[in-house]
C-alpha angles and dihedrals in degrees: 000000000000119000118232114256117233119228113229115241118261114259119189118229115260116256115261114266119232114228120209113228112245118223114263114265116240116251111253124195130193113257093248092052092047091050091050097047099040112010095168093053091044094054093041092053090056095047093047091059121100111278099021109251129181123222088259089060091250128127117242092260098044117100125200116272114252122231119199131190117181133194090032098137119068103203099050134082090233137000143172140185116210126190127185112174107311093341113103125181131181121201128187128185122200125181122222130179122249115194115223091227090060093058111097115236093355115167123183115229102230093186093067136040111255088239091057098044108115119228094015094131092050093041093055096032094238093161113061114183126192128181124201130185108218122226110272096016089126136008092244098048111101114190115237136176101260122042113286120250090250092055092047092050091050090051092051092049090048092052091055094048096045093063106123096006093112115052124224094237112105095011095100124080117209138186114281094243091053093049108105090207093060099038108030093155095071109095118227114224133176091257093050109105114240114247118254121220115250095195142357137223113248117200117211108199112197118187124189120189104209097174127020127194109160131339110354099202098084094053093041093053091045092052092049094050091047092048093048090050088053094047118115119186120202120245107265138178139175115259112203094197092054093038093224147060121299121200129204112241093210109101093204090063092061126099134221123246112265110240117215098181138016106211121185125185126216120186128200134191129206113220121195113196127213115301087012130130139186118277143136116308122256127236119290132020100269097109095316080240128165111199091230092052101036092205124151135184110218124198119221097357120208126225095275094050094042092065091054099047119101096195132038126195126185121192118193113201126195098192150313120248127218091269091056097252112150118225105218114202101177142356123202121188133177135166128029133004104251096110109073134160094292094050092042091061090058092048090053090052091053090045089053091055089047090054091054090050093052093046090051091053092047091049094236 
């Protein structure tokens, strides 16, 4: 017998609910994507913050701290590895002997000791620098057969700055009998002829940029100065019986290269934001920015900032005296005309502080 089925009660459908439209969410992009799509806006947004801060979390006037490691290469007379941010440079110095008879048109100045003759190192070309950009140091560097134009330009700039860095003392090699260190008993009189060098030490300075993030000149110059400071040349003399130069194998008998200057480079970039134009700098370092111009001067720019800067200034400083006066050796400037005499004074002040920082790391 089948049971009767019960009919469910009628239930009306619920009334439709009205949904309130939520405000549209702003479009957010990861920092790397924002920097790729709109680099000018990305950098401007950081510099317009209070206080102005660069994407690397540095203020406009703050350079990257240098790190130096010396005596890192075994088969060189001196070496150094320098790192500033993501820029890494290796420098090696090796000493080779140049015979005086192989120098064309060489004339010994008998009025002065060879060690006191000014410009001897530059006159004879006893310091030979060479800069090489290693494969993969940047995304844009494509290795070729001959040195790239960037490497050649760095070498030329380095040659101009290195004038006077290595002193003449200790670069000449004399006969053993005329060496005062080997024959101190021989008196030197006015009639005694001054000894003439038979050979000279030639320093080959090889620099390899293994990682590049921004201008390379500051790190390259720092690595060269640190490597020259670390260079030790063996004690050598001219042996007439052998007809050549003989070197002492004992490392403790060697001598360090005499440094005549301590140059340090400090580079700056001028960034003009969107809707900005060149004009006179505002008061204070922090960007030297006028709101209507949106122009900032950035110390020690990295690779991202370098591509956005319209003007580049490099100040090479030899030292800072006790009164705080900065000894400027060279100024290189390219690009626009934002940096004038007023702004250049501030750049020199920052470069002086940068020189103290490098000397503190080198232990000088």
